[in-house]
N, C-alpha and C positions, 0 to 999 in steps of 0.2 A: 555491548556492540557481539550479546549471545544471535545471538541469530540475525543477520547479517545482512542478507542477502534473501528478501522479500515484497510484493508488495502491494500496496491497499492504499493507495495516496486519498481516503474519501474526505482530503477536507469540507467540501464543499459541496459533500454527496445530495443536501436536502435545493440544492438550490438548484442542482442543473433536470432536473426530474429526471428520471430517470426513468425504465419503463420495472414494470415488477420483478422479471424474470431480471438473475445473476451474471454479471459478467465476464466472462473468465481473463485471468490471469496468468499469462507464460512463464520459460523461463528465457532463457537467450537458446537454445531450442529451436524455442516454441510449444513448447511440451506442455497443459495441462499445464499449474500449478495450484490456479485456486481460486476460490469467488466469488465474485462482493455482487451484493447485495443489496440492494437498492435503501436500508433501512443502516447500508456503513455495514451488518452485516459480517464480518470478511468467516468466508467456511473455505481449506481447503478440499484438494481434491477426489478427497469423498466427498461430501457439508457435511461435514462438523461441522462447528461452529468455531473456531479457533482466536474469534477475538473481533472488537470495531472497533467505530472512528468514529469522530464523533464532529456533528461539522463547524468547528470550531478551530478541528482541525488535529485534536488532541486524541494518540493511540494508545488505545486498549488491550488489555489480553481476553484471554476469554470467563475473566475472572471479575471483569473490569477494574481494574491496578491499571495506572497509570505508564506506558512504556518509550513512549513517545511523541513527537510532536512536529507537526504537516507545515512548513512554511509558504507565502500566496508566491513567493520565486520559486516555488522547483523542488530548496532547500525540506532535509529529513534531515534532523536531532534526534537524541537517544533523551533516555528521562531524565539527564542529565544537562541536557541540553546547547550539545559536542556534536557539529553535522559527521553524516557515518554514509551522507552518500545527498543527488538527486537526483528530477525526476525533468526532462526533458518538455519540450510542449505533441512532440510529435511521440510522445509517449516513451520515449530510452528510458527509461531506471542504469545510470552510470554508482560508483562509488562513489565514499569521499575523493579520491588522485581521477574520478574519469572516466573512470575505463565499465564500461558498458558489459552488467549482469542483465538482460529483463531484458520487457520490449507490457508494453501493456495499449498496443495496440487497438483503438475502439473504444476505450472507456478514456478517464476525464485523465489529464498526469497528473491531480493530484490523491487519484486510487492506486498512481504505483506503484505507494507505501510499503503496501506488502510485506517484498522484497525487503524488507530490513531488522523486519519487526515478529514475521514471524514463518519464514522460507528456511529449515537447516543449512 
């Protein structure tokens, strides 16, 4: 859980067919912390690529190493399949203890996994 607070749940991004523009992800204070492109590329607030989410829910770092998994029910797991958080259908991102740590308003709940893997 080295980078616990990251949202980017891009589990089924290709299924949703979002526009080409990146979607914005915010922290609990609604400050922009990332951008998620329709191809599953995750960029930090300065638009530098920091990771990827494949259509099967596999989360990868910028070097394409698997660092986590996203389940259909919104459960976020680390690379060892331990639950590190949850994403509610309204875009609320919660840690493993169900405390709200961020928001992914206007993007698929699957994309909200970003907080758990890339946010410092």
